C-alpha positions as CSV (number, residue, x, y, z in Angstrom):
1,X,0.0,0.0,-0.1
2,X,1.2,3.5,-0.9
3,X,1.4,6.1,1.7
4,X,0.6,9.7,0.5
5,X,0.5,12.8,2.6
6,X,-3.2,13.6,2.8
7,X,-5.9,14.6,5.3
8,X,-7.7,11.3,4.2
9,X,-4.4,9.2,4.7
10,X,-6.3,5.8,5.1
11,X,-8.4,6.3,1.9
12,X,-5.4,7.4,0.0
13,X,-3.5,4.3,0.9
14,X,-3.5,2.7,-2.5
15,X,-3.0,-1.1,-2.5
16,X,-0.7,-2.0,-5.2
17,X,-3.0,-4.6,-6.2
18,X,-4.7,-1.9,-8.1
19,X,-1.6,-0.6,-9.6
20,X,-1.3,-3.2,-12.2
21,X,-2.0,-1.5,-15.6
22,X,-0.4,-2.6,-18.6
23,X,2.0,0.1,-20.1
24,X,2.7,0.9,-23.7
25,X,6.0,-0.5,-25.1
26,X,8.7,1.9,-25.7
27,X,11.6,1.5,-27.8
28,X,15.1,1.3,-26.2
29,X,18.5,1.3,-27.5
30,X,22.4,1.0,-25.9
31,X,24.2,-1.8,-24.1
32,X,24.7,-2.5,-20.4
33,X,27.2,-4.2,-17.9
34,X,24.7,-6.8,-17.5
35,X,25.2,-10.2,-19.6
36,X,22.5,-9.1,-21.8
37,X,22.2,-10.8,-25.1
38,X,21.1,-8.9,-28.2
39,X,19.3,-11.7,-29.6
40,X,15.6,-12.0,-29.9
41,X,13.4,-14.9,-28.4
42,X,10.8,-16.5,-30.4
43,X,7.3,-16.0,-29.0
44,X,5.4,-18.7,-27.7
45,X,1.5,-19.1,-28.5
46,X,0.0,-16.1,-26.9
47,X,-0.8,-16.6,-23.2
48,X,-3.9,-14.5,-23.2
49,X,-2.5,-12.8,-19.8
50,X,-1.9,-9.2,-19.0
51,X,0.8,-8.2,-16.8
52,X,0.5,-6.0,-13.7
53,X,3.1,-4.5,-11.4
54,X,2.8,-4.8,-7.6
55,X,5.6,-2.2,-7.1
56,X,6.0,1.7,-7.5
57,X,7.5,1.9,-10.9
58,X,8.0,5.7,-11.6
59,X,4.7,6.0,-13.3
60,X,2.2,4.9,-10.9
61,X,4.3,6.5,-8.0
62,X,8.0,7.3,-7.4
63,X,10.2,4.3,-8.4
64,X,12.0,2.0,-5.9
65,X,14.4,0.5,-8.4
66,X,18.1,1.4,-8.3
67,X,21.1,0.5,-10.1
68,X,24.0,-1.6,-8.9
69,X,22.4,-4.2,-6.8
70,X,19.8,-6.9,-7.1
71,X,16.2,-5.4,-7.4
72,X,12.8,-7.1,-6.8
73,X,9.9,-6.4,-9.1
74,X,6.9,-8.5,-8.3
75,X,4.4,-8.9,-11.1
76,X,0.9,-10.6,-11.2
77,X,-1.0,-11.9,-14.2
78,X,-4.2,-10.1,-15.2
79,X,-7.4,-11.3,-16.9
80,X,-9.0,-9.6,-19.9
81,X,-10.9,-7.3,-17.5
82,X,-7.6,-6.0,-16.2
83,X,-8.1,-7.4,-12.6
84,X,-5.5,-9.6,-11.2
85,X,-6.0,-13.3,-11.5
86,X,-6.2,-15.1,-8.2
87,X,-6.8,-18.8,-9.4
88,X,-5.5,-21.3,-12.1
89,X,-2.4,-19.4,-13.0
90,X,1.1,-21.1,-14.1
91,X,3.7,-22.3,-11.7
92,X,6.1,-20.2,-13.6
93,X,6.1,-17.4,-16.3
94,X,8.9,-16.1,-18.5
95,X,9.8,-12.5,-18.5
96,X,11.9,-10.6,-20.8
97,X,13.9,-7.4,-20.0
98,X,14.9,-4.7,-22.4
99,X,17.0,-1.6,-21.9
100,X,18.7,0.6,-24.3
101,X,18.9,-2.0,-27.1
102,X,19.9,-5.0,-24.8
103,X,17.8,-8.0,-23.9
104,X,18.1,-10.3,-20.9
105,X,15.8,-13.4,-21.1
106,X,13.5,-15.0,-21.1
107,X,13.9,-15.4,-17.5
108,X,11.8,-18.2,-15.5
109,X,9.9,-16.6,-12.7
110,X,8.5,-19.2,-10.1
111,X,4.9,-18.4,-8.6
112,X,4.9,-17.2,-5.1
113,X,2.1,-16.1,-2.7
114,X,0.4,-17.4,0.5
115,X,-2.9,-19.3,0.3
116,X,-5.8,-17.0,-0.1
117,X,-3.5,-14.3,-1.7
118,X,-3.2,-13.3,-5.3
119,X,-0.5,-15.3,-6.8
120,X,2.7,-13.3,-7.7
121,X,6.0,-13.7,-9.7
122,X,8.9,-11.8,-8.2
123,X,11.5,-10.6,-10.9
124,X,14.8,-10.3,-9.5
125,X,17.8,-8.7,-11.4
126,X,20.5,-5.9,-11.3
127,X,20.0,-3.0,-13.3
128,X,23.3,-1.7,-14.8
129,X,22.3,2.0,-15.6
130,X,19.6,4.4,-14.8
131,X,16.7,4.8,-17.3
132,X,13.5,3.2,-18.4
133,X,13.3,-0.8,-18.6
134,X,10.7,-2.6,-20.4
135,X,9.5,-6.1,-19.2
136,X,7.6,-8.3,-21.4
137,X,5.6,-11.5,-20.7
138,X,6.9,-14.0,-23.0
139,X,4.5,-15.3,-25.6
140,X,2.3,-12.3,-25.1
141,X,2.0,-8.7,-26.0
142,X,1.7,-7.5,-22.2
143,X,4.6,-5.3,-21.5
144,X,5.4,-3.0,-18.4
145,X,7.6,-0.2,-18.1
146,X,9.6,1.0,-15.1
147,X,12.2,3.5,-14.2
148,X,15.5,2.9,-12.5
149,X,17.3,5.6,-10.7
150,X,20.8,6.1,-8.7
151,X,20.6,4.7,-5.2
152,X,21.1,8.2,-3.7
153,X,18.1,9.2,-5.5
154,X,15.6,6.9,-3.5
155,X,14.2,7.9,-0.1
156,X,14.3,4.4,1.5
157,X,17.4,2.6,3.0
158,X,19.0,0.1,0.8
159,X,20.9,-3.3,1.4
160,X,24.4,-2.2,2.7
161,X,23.5,0.6,4.7
162,X,23.2,0.7,8.5
163,X,19.8,0.1,10.3
164,X,19.3,3.3,12.2
165,X,18.3,3.2,15.8
166,X,14.7,3.8,16.0
167,X,12.3,4.1,19.1
168,X,9.5,1.9,17.8
169,X,6.6,1.3,20.1
170,X,6.4,-1.5,22.6
171,X,3.8,-2.9,24.7
172,X,5.7,-1.3,27.8
173,X,6.4,1.9,26.0
174,X,3.9,2.4,23.2
175,X,5.2,6.0,22.2
176,X,1.8,7.4,21.7
177,X,0.7,4.8,19.1
178,X,-2.5,3.1,19.4
179,X,-2.8,0.4,18.8
180,X,0.7,-0.8,19.2
181,X,-0.4,-3.9,17.1
182,X,-3.4,-4.0,14.9
183,X,-3.3,-7.7,14.3
184,X,-7.0,-9.2,14.4
185,X,-6.6,-12.2,16.7
186,X,-4.3,-10.7,19.3
187,X,-1.1,-8.7,19.2
188,X,1.7,-10.4,17.6
189,X,4.9,-11.4,19.5
190,X,7.3,-8.7,18.0
191,X,6.6,-5.7,20.2
192,X,9.0,-6.5,23.2
193,X,11.8,-4.3,22.3
194,X,12.4,-1.2,20.2
195,X,14.9,-1.2,17.0
196,X,17.2,0.9,19.3
197,X,17.2,-1.7,21.9
198,X,17.7,-4.6,19.2
199,X,20.7,-2.9,17.7
200,X,22.3,-3.5,21.1
201,X,21.7,-7.2,21.4
202,X,24.4,-8.5,18.8
203,X,21.8,-10.7,17.2
204,X,20.2,-10.6,13.6
205,X,17.2,-8.1,13.3
206,X,14.1,-8.3,11.3
207,X,12.0,-5.2,11.3
208,X,8.5,-5.4,9.6
209,X,6.6,-2.3,9.0
210,X,3.1,-3.2,8.4
211,X,-0.6,-2.4,9.6
212,X,-2.5,-5.7,9.3
213,X,-5.9,-4.2,10.7
214,X,-6.2,-1.2,8.6
215,X,-4.8,-2.9,5.1
216,X,-7.3,-3.0,2.5
217,X,-5.6,-5.4,0.1
218,X,-3.8,-8.9,0.3
219,X,-0.6,-7.3,-0.4
220,X,-0.1,-6.0,3.1
221,X,-2.6,-8.1,5.0
222,X,-0.6,-11.4,5.4
223,X,2.8,-9.9,6.2
224,X,2.7,-10.3,10.0
225,X,1.5,-13.9,9.9
226,X,4.2,-14.6,7.2
227,X,6.9,-13.4,9.4
228,X,5.6,-15.2,12.5
229,X,5.6,-18.6,10.5
230,X,9.1,-17.8,9.2
231,X,10.7,-16.9,12.4
232,X,9.4,-20.0,14.2
233,X,11.6,-22.0,11.7
234,X,14.8,-20.2,12.6
235,X,17.5,-21.8,14.4
236,X,19.2,-18.7,15.8
237,X,17.9,-16.2,18.1
238,X,16.4,-13.0,16.4
239,X,15.3,-9.6,17.5
240,X,12.3,-9.3,15.6
241,X,10.2,-5.9,15.6
242,X,6.8,-5.3,14.0
243,X,6.1,-1.6,13.8
244,X,2.7,-0.1,13.0
245,X,2.3,2.5,10.3
246,X,-0.3,5.0,11.9
247,X,-0.3,6.9,15.2
248,X,-4.1,6.3,16.2
249,X,-6.2,4.8,13.4
250,X,-9.1,3.7,15.8
251,X,-9.5,7.4,16.5
252,X,-9.2,8.5,12.9
253,X,-5.5,9.7,13.1
254,X,-3.7,8.4,10.2
255,X,-0.8,10.5,10.9
256,X,2.3,8.1,10.1
257,X,4.4,6.9,12.8
258,X,8.0,7.9,13.1
259,X,9.3,4.7,11.9
260,X,8.1,5.5,8.2
261,X,10.2,8.6,8.1
262,X,13.1,7.0,9.7
263,X,13.1,4.3,7.0
264,X,12.2,6.5,4.2
265,X,9.2,4.5,3.3
266,X,6.4,5.9,1.0
267,X,4.4,2.4,1.3
268,X,3.9,-0.7,3.4
269,X,4.6,-3.6,4.2
270,X,8.2,-3.6,4.1
271,X,10.7,-6.0,5.7
272,X,14.3,-5.0,6.8
273,X,16.7,-7.7,7.5
274,X,20.0,-6.8,9.2
275,X,22.9,-8.8,10.7
276,X,24.3,-8.7,14.2
277,X,26.2,-5.7,13.3
278,X,23.2,-3.7,12.2
279,X,24.2,-3.8,8.5
280,X,21.1,-4.3,6.3
281,X,21.4,-7.6,4.4
282,X,18.0,-7.9,2.7
283,X,14.7,-5.9,2.1
284,X,11.4,-7.0,0.8
285,X,8.8,-4.4,0.0
286,X,5.2,-4.9,-0.5
287,X,3.7,-8.4,-1.6
288,X,5.7,-11.2,0.2
289,X,5.4,-14.9,1.2
290,X,6.9,-17.3,3.7
291,X,9.5,-18.6,1.1
292,X,10.8,-15.0,0.3
293,X,10.9,-13.9,3.9
294,X,12.7,-17.1,5.0
295,X,15.2,-16.5,2.2
296,X,15.6,-13.0,3.4
297,X,16.2,-14.0,6.9
298,X,19.0,-16.4,5.9
299,X,21.0,-13.5,4.4
300,X,21.7,-12.3,8.0
301,X,23.1,-15.3,9.6
């Protein structure tokens, strides 16, 4: 969900489930430092699917894509009505990336997603240069454009940077945030310490920014449950923090909590994973499942 500064902040949280329009193909031309092949790929029989982005691409909102490190771009398949397909989708799809005349792919992208959530396909690759990239669903005319910037031009923290000390709310010290946890069943177990305290414990750290009780799409809703399940399988001791997005949503106060500015986030959910030294080793934005979260946690141990 995309956060916008507005008097009606909750209503302006746009679930990126709706940001799935197919863009018009643009021509590109030049080489890159990626091992891109300048060959073309024969198209398979048309799939009939549309291709929708579940990430800020520089057109629907400011891009989150940067050069020089692996970037994650989750896609969904769309039906003829333009809505994401939730059932009977393939176990994998093939995507082709084009940028300035160079082509990468087709790349096989496996299906992800929790039961009951919209299936998605996370494209992960390292963009070599800034500019506009075109992604095409192999065997289809469906395309999508996204922009890539320099890392310093993005507001959010990136892999390799230090996780900052943040006085996130705890059950003992809610820091004026109510509720501290909006999980429906009961508060999740990740409100025992703040990020500041976690950085002093010399353990790997996971920080999830998410508001399950006030999410309006299946992009953000399952994130807390996914992290609970993934942490339960870990062999190491972790410092885990869940931070809510809003100050007082039960009282119609949708002012964003300080953690949003501290991490430079224009959306949620976001998972930051850091090693025992506080260095960010992986970030997973927006739609996520247990497989991806487990893989992210493995980068810190």
